[in-house]
Legacy VTK file of the C-alpha trace (Angstrom):
# vtk DataFile Version 3.0
C-alpha trace
ASCII
DATASET POLYDATA
POINTS 423 float
113.302 128.797 113.529
116.024 125.900 112.914
113.555 123.344 114.025
110.605 124.185 111.642
113.083 123.842 108.827
114.303 120.889 109.796
110.667 119.345 109.907
110.060 120.764 106.609
112.619 119.050 105.096
111.590 115.263 103.356
113.445 112.506 104.432
115.038 111.622 101.808
116.227 114.806 100.449
119.430 115.070 98.803
119.510 111.199 98.064
120.051 111.014 94.033
118.520 107.885 92.400
119.252 106.943 88.503
115.496 104.191 87.978
116.122 102.012 85.203
113.312 99.877 85.976
110.333 99.567 83.997
106.729 98.577 83.679
105.091 98.595 87.322
106.461 97.374 90.176
109.953 98.952 89.300
108.958 102.033 88.817
107.083 102.322 91.990
109.774 102.336 94.004
111.183 104.618 92.842
107.886 106.620 92.969
107.607 106.577 96.655
111.689 107.409 96.695
110.844 110.401 94.770
107.508 111.374 96.937
109.739 111.349 100.039
112.434 113.883 98.589
115.230 111.875 96.309
115.962 113.444 93.323
114.880 110.506 90.682
115.783 110.599 87.180
113.735 107.972 85.089
116.048 106.491 82.494
114.005 105.227 79.169
115.014 104.442 75.713
113.089 105.759 72.732
113.561 102.873 70.944
111.895 100.619 73.262
109.710 103.000 75.425
108.152 101.974 78.901
105.450 99.667 77.827
102.969 101.157 80.133
103.015 104.077 78.568
100.561 102.189 75.878
98.658 100.992 78.654
95.333 102.136 79.498
93.353 104.177 80.546
94.616 106.843 78.565
93.483 110.451 78.411
90.028 111.134 76.629
90.575 107.401 75.396
93.064 108.316 72.713
96.436 106.192 73.264
99.458 108.136 73.008
103.085 108.025 74.508
102.465 110.521 77.564
98.765 109.884 77.593
98.649 107.059 79.951
97.111 107.242 83.518
98.965 103.904 84.432
102.547 105.709 83.586
101.579 108.583 85.021
100.645 106.928 88.287
103.820 105.312 88.808
106.327 107.599 88.038
105.171 110.952 89.629
107.754 113.458 90.819
110.453 112.267 88.775
112.311 113.497 85.957
112.427 111.550 82.963
115.502 111.521 80.192
115.263 109.397 76.831
118.930 107.841 75.819
119.723 105.143 73.391
121.807 102.830 76.011
122.922 100.943 72.782
125.059 104.057 71.246
128.572 104.596 72.673
127.706 108.148 73.881
124.557 106.579 75.607
126.409 104.026 77.364
128.617 107.122 78.616
125.594 108.749 79.647
124.731 105.979 81.526
128.158 106.027 83.266
127.870 109.383 84.300
124.446 108.892 85.857
125.705 105.694 87.509
128.921 107.899 89.222
126.391 110.728 89.956
123.276 108.042 92.057
123.135 106.763 95.523
120.860 104.523 94.309
120.108 102.758 91.053
117.019 100.889 90.354
116.297 98.139 87.573
113.765 95.684 86.784
114.774 93.932 83.495
114.970 90.747 82.708
117.988 89.111 84.406
121.481 89.383 82.357
120.258 92.595 80.774
121.761 95.476 82.861
124.990 93.344 82.713
125.114 93.081 78.735
124.776 96.940 78.727
127.719 97.123 81.235
125.290 98.063 83.686
125.239 95.182 85.686
125.866 95.284 89.754
129.260 94.443 89.553
129.986 97.169 86.967
128.326 100.021 88.578
129.438 98.987 92.094
133.379 99.346 90.594
132.483 102.852 89.037
130.524 103.772 92.178
131.666 101.691 95.314
128.858 103.687 98.109
126.490 102.842 95.275
123.048 101.250 96.439
122.019 98.550 93.449
118.580 97.436 93.460
117.414 95.066 91.471
113.468 93.741 91.302
112.538 90.775 88.752
109.849 88.186 88.405
111.566 85.306 89.849
115.017 86.951 90.923
118.558 86.849 89.462
119.474 83.286 89.727
117.910 79.815 89.668
116.802 77.728 87.012
113.569 79.658 86.057
115.025 82.781 86.374
115.126 83.848 82.545
111.061 83.133 82.657
109.572 86.213 81.151
106.352 87.385 82.539
104.089 89.749 84.176
102.596 90.689 87.212
100.154 88.330 86.073
102.033 85.264 85.621
103.213 85.947 89.272
99.628 85.808 90.295
99.466 82.034 88.617
102.788 81.026 89.898
102.284 82.165 93.434
98.821 80.276 93.864
96.659 83.232 93.738
94.973 82.161 90.888
94.371 78.527 92.268
91.863 80.184 95.317
90.255 82.591 93.087
87.072 82.277 91.522
83.954 80.296 92.629
83.628 76.777 93.940
82.626 75.204 90.385
84.641 77.479 88.529
88.563 77.416 86.724
91.353 79.146 88.506
90.652 82.538 87.672
92.969 85.358 87.062
92.768 88.484 89.609
92.137 91.813 88.352
95.040 93.137 88.972
99.160 92.264 88.992
98.764 91.569 92.683
102.588 91.086 93.076
103.633 94.498 91.562
101.745 96.333 94.562
103.137 93.869 97.130
107.012 93.958 96.008
107.628 97.445 96.061
107.374 98.220 99.472
109.840 95.168 100.577
111.962 97.032 97.999
111.383 100.659 99.811
112.473 99.157 103.061
115.582 97.595 102.047
117.257 100.661 100.236
115.919 102.571 102.738
117.964 100.534 105.342
121.043 100.331 103.306
121.321 103.864 102.613
121.116 103.737 106.528
123.573 101.178 106.622
125.958 103.083 104.455
126.129 106.219 106.694
127.943 104.142 108.834
130.259 102.331 106.818
130.420 104.074 103.254
129.880 101.320 101.386
127.461 100.528 98.882
124.914 97.846 98.557
123.764 94.942 96.109
119.438 94.160 96.444
118.376 91.894 94.852
114.488 90.825 95.147
112.118 87.948 93.334
108.267 89.622 93.091
107.294 86.034 93.249
108.931 85.109 96.670
107.481 89.116 97.583
104.246 88.024 96.560
104.082 84.718 98.192
104.233 86.212 101.350
100.677 87.192 101.242
100.011 83.186 101.136
101.494 82.950 104.413
98.509 81.573 105.893
97.480 78.962 103.426
101.086 77.953 102.843
101.163 77.172 106.929
97.421 75.492 107.204
98.995 73.136 104.346
102.123 72.338 106.081
100.279 71.985 109.434
97.245 70.489 108.423
97.310 68.914 105.287
94.639 71.540 104.258
94.919 72.915 100.222
92.737 76.471 99.706
90.104 75.843 97.394
88.096 78.324 95.117
85.334 79.935 97.395
83.762 83.172 95.901
83.617 85.676 98.539
83.266 82.989 101.338
85.487 82.264 104.616
86.699 79.416 106.232
85.671 80.773 110.012
82.924 84.048 109.309
79.892 83.451 108.163
77.646 85.459 106.371
80.613 86.759 104.764
80.217 88.003 100.970
78.735 91.105 98.625
75.124 91.469 98.746
73.117 93.516 95.804
71.453 96.764 96.552
69.237 99.017 94.920
70.381 101.277 92.153
73.098 98.196 90.838
75.195 99.064 93.942
76.790 95.883 96.482
77.700 96.285 99.984
80.401 93.662 101.627
79.201 92.322 104.979
81.649 90.163 107.382
80.218 88.797 110.698
83.320 87.549 112.926
81.808 86.300 115.593
78.678 84.877 117.727
78.707 88.203 119.265
78.792 89.988 116.100
75.938 87.455 114.937
73.611 88.348 117.685
74.528 92.353 117.063
73.574 91.580 113.060
70.437 89.470 114.368
69.004 92.687 116.525
69.584 94.976 113.148
67.675 92.354 111.381
65.153 91.710 113.852
61.776 91.949 112.360
62.873 89.487 109.617
60.732 86.125 110.372
63.668 84.228 109.449
66.533 85.405 111.568
65.939 83.474 114.783
65.850 80.122 113.016
67.993 77.283 114.874
69.329 76.799 111.053
71.681 80.169 111.557
72.067 79.903 115.645
75.566 79.093 115.517
78.796 78.982 113.044
78.820 75.513 112.004
74.614 75.756 111.549
75.558 78.772 109.469
77.750 77.374 106.860
75.725 74.145 106.837
73.324 76.560 105.397
75.073 78.946 104.330
73.677 79.639 100.489
70.013 79.720 101.701
71.534 82.518 104.190
73.138 84.471 101.827
69.910 84.457 99.390
68.048 85.749 102.684
70.694 88.504 103.330
70.636 89.630 99.632
66.734 89.966 99.831
67.070 92.047 102.621
70.050 94.369 101.085
68.044 94.291 97.764
65.549 97.293 98.630
68.109 99.221 100.513
71.179 101.217 99.621
74.088 100.344 100.341
74.937 103.340 102.600
71.789 102.340 104.575
72.909 99.153 104.637
76.461 99.908 106.010
75.465 102.716 108.415
72.800 100.549 110.230
76.029 97.543 110.175
78.685 99.773 111.519
76.113 101.569 114.304
75.802 97.936 115.566
79.668 97.225 115.441
79.462 94.742 112.580
82.019 95.263 109.568
80.336 96.254 106.463
80.835 98.763 103.599
79.716 99.457 100.037
81.449 98.764 97.023
82.766 101.601 94.988
83.477 102.242 91.675
86.241 104.782 90.622
84.212 107.722 90.248
83.143 107.315 93.855
86.664 106.641 95.211
87.458 110.071 93.595
84.722 111.315 95.327
84.992 109.352 98.852
84.753 111.993 101.770
86.934 110.109 103.911
89.734 110.686 101.068
88.789 114.124 100.754
89.669 114.835 104.534
93.001 113.295 104.521
93.813 115.321 101.330
94.678 111.789 99.358
93.973 112.801 96.470
96.150 115.526 94.742
95.898 117.175 91.437
99.000 118.058 89.229
98.770 119.566 85.731
100.484 117.082 83.459
101.449 118.516 79.957
99.165 116.721 78.020
96.977 114.941 80.260
96.059 117.986 81.975
94.597 118.170 85.721
94.742 114.765 86.886
94.476 113.153 90.006
97.774 111.260 91.648
97.320 108.998 95.202
99.579 110.452 98.005
101.326 107.950 100.000
98.932 105.901 102.649
100.971 106.922 105.408
101.724 110.359 106.977
105.358 111.316 108.279
104.828 114.048 110.924
108.284 115.313 110.870
109.385 114.551 107.139
105.928 114.868 105.017
106.019 113.453 101.539
104.995 115.631 98.872
103.915 115.539 95.386
105.227 117.909 93.524
105.102 117.102 89.805
103.328 114.729 87.480
105.066 111.684 85.699
107.548 112.964 82.954
106.543 112.933 78.955
109.242 110.644 77.273
112.483 112.973 77.044
110.916 115.736 79.233
113.605 116.386 80.744
116.793 115.896 78.835
118.607 119.249 79.184
117.774 120.188 82.348
119.374 116.455 83.677
121.885 116.293 81.197
123.520 119.841 81.628
122.351 120.891 85.138
122.440 117.709 87.061
125.098 115.948 84.912
127.399 118.911 83.788
127.276 118.038 80.459
128.323 121.204 77.685
126.055 122.233 75.396
128.120 121.270 72.661
127.880 117.313 74.265
124.374 117.626 74.336
124.046 118.595 70.575
126.336 115.937 69.482
123.924 113.481 71.337
120.903 114.865 69.802
122.749 114.700 66.057
123.545 111.118 66.287
120.159 109.879 67.438
121.833 109.062 71.229
118.979 111.109 72.825
115.667 112.512 71.217
111.949 113.135 71.928
110.923 111.368 69.043
109.573 107.743 68.975
109.424 106.362 65.618
109.744 109.500 63.817
106.891 110.668 65.725
107.137 113.630 68.383
106.736 112.569 71.627
107.369 115.529 73.581
107.470 118.990 72.508
109.677 120.471 75.189
112.991 118.848 76.265
113.420 121.164 79.311
113.284 120.764 83.250
LINES 1 424
423 0 1 2 3 4 5 6 7 8 9 10 11 12 13 14 15 16 17 18 19 20 21 22 23 24 25 26 27 28 29 30 31 32 33 34 35 36 37 38 39 40 41 42 43 44 45 46 47 48 49 50 51 52 53 54 55 56 57 58 59 60 61 62 63 64 65 66 67 68 69 70 71 72 73 74 75 76 77 78 79 80 81 82 83 84 85 86 87 88 89 90 91 92 93 94 95 96 97 98 99 100 101 102 103 104 105 106 107 108 109 110 111 112 113 114 115 116 117 118 119 120 121 122 123 124 125 126 127 128 129 130 131 132 133 134 135 136 137 138 139 140 141 142 143 144 145 146 147 148 149 150 151 152 153 154 155 156 157 158 159 160 161 162 163 164 165 166 167 168 169 170 171 172 173 174 175 176 177 178 179 180 181 182 183 184 185 186 187 188 189 190 191 192 193 194 195 196 197 198 199 200 201 202 203 204 205 206 207 208 209 210 211 212 213 214 215 216 217 218 219 220 221 222 223 224 225 226 227 228 229 230 231 232 233 234 235 236 237 238 239 240 241 242 243 244 245 246 247 248 249 250 251 252 253 254 255 256 257 258 259 260 261 262 263 264 265 266 267 268 269 270 271 272 273 274 275 276 277 278 279 280 281 282 283 284 285 286 287 288 289 290 291 292 293 294 295 296 297 298 299 300 301 302 303 304 305 306 307 308 309 310 311 312 313 314 315 316 317 318 319 320 321 322 323 324 325 326 327 328 329 330 331 332 333 334 335 336 337 338 339 340 341 342 343 344 345 346 347 348 349 350 351 352 353 354 355 356 357 358 359 360 361 362 363 364 365 366 367 368 369 370 371 372 373 374 375 376 377 378 379 380 381 382 383 384 385 386 387 388 389 390 391 392 393 394 395 396 397 398 399 400 401 402 403 404 405 406 407 408 409 410 411 412 413 414 415 416 417 418 419 420 421 422
């Protein structure tokens, strides 16, 4: 029984996190800690709610402070409070949270937390065992640290846009804030390492992260190629310097399939699959160099073959022959994907306003300490009463005074953001 109990406990159970971050990269760190057992309190201001609360997609296409699937996706398992940190009582509550927490997360513009009296030096003085993690666009120091931007701007700075697009196109903005989905994992690892170190020393630590630098690690091969060979990566659409064919090809019913042939052995297998086509043995496609020289023609011929087939048919034929291929899936197809279903990747949680809503599970499995999705993302101020009373030990009178003077509320611009207010 003792072993079974040990295995059911999540790895970060008992760890307390005050999450002052916002938008995507910072909150994703807190979400990962939360699904692994940490008690995470998401701190927001009703005077300036997190901007992604008003970022699409929304439930039924109707905007609202608690209707954003984007916000929901990076804030599952957290408790949510609203507090005006500019008010004296708000600062006192923030100090209580600092003393309560094992970890503080923040992703504000450099200097913003310090201006509120919540910089890492202030907080470590109040709680010497605290792990304080700052993540920002360009880091906390340097000549450009005060630049304001989002992950889209980091895409441009880190060189992603310069190598994204067609050869004859201008630099192309990527479809998502790439660094926002790279940086959090570095920070999570650093926090876990700091917590492990604290077990030995009892001392806290300051962790400072530049999302720009984290994203840049994904350009490592191109940077090395430039440093060693003087080669600057350029826009090449879906093509690859060392694989051919390598692209996305049209199929029936408006679908597409991705195909990548990585070696001469795979090319021979590809030829065997397409052996009945008259061009497949042509000398102009016999070697990699020949195929790269005639790549436009080759892509066109492959597209003629795939166009009469479904993406599933092409994928099955090529995969069965050991050739990398896969259908280009859309949102609905991802939700119905049999592999995801088998692994129970999507977990449905019932959100107070959105209703039943699919959340991504962590993309890893811990056998002895499994992660778990328990709660949907919080509505604005949803857990005010629970956090202030049960976690911070404040009295009913103290909480009432904060409601009266506007330090805490569930309203935004006079409109009710959430009708609840308890845990």
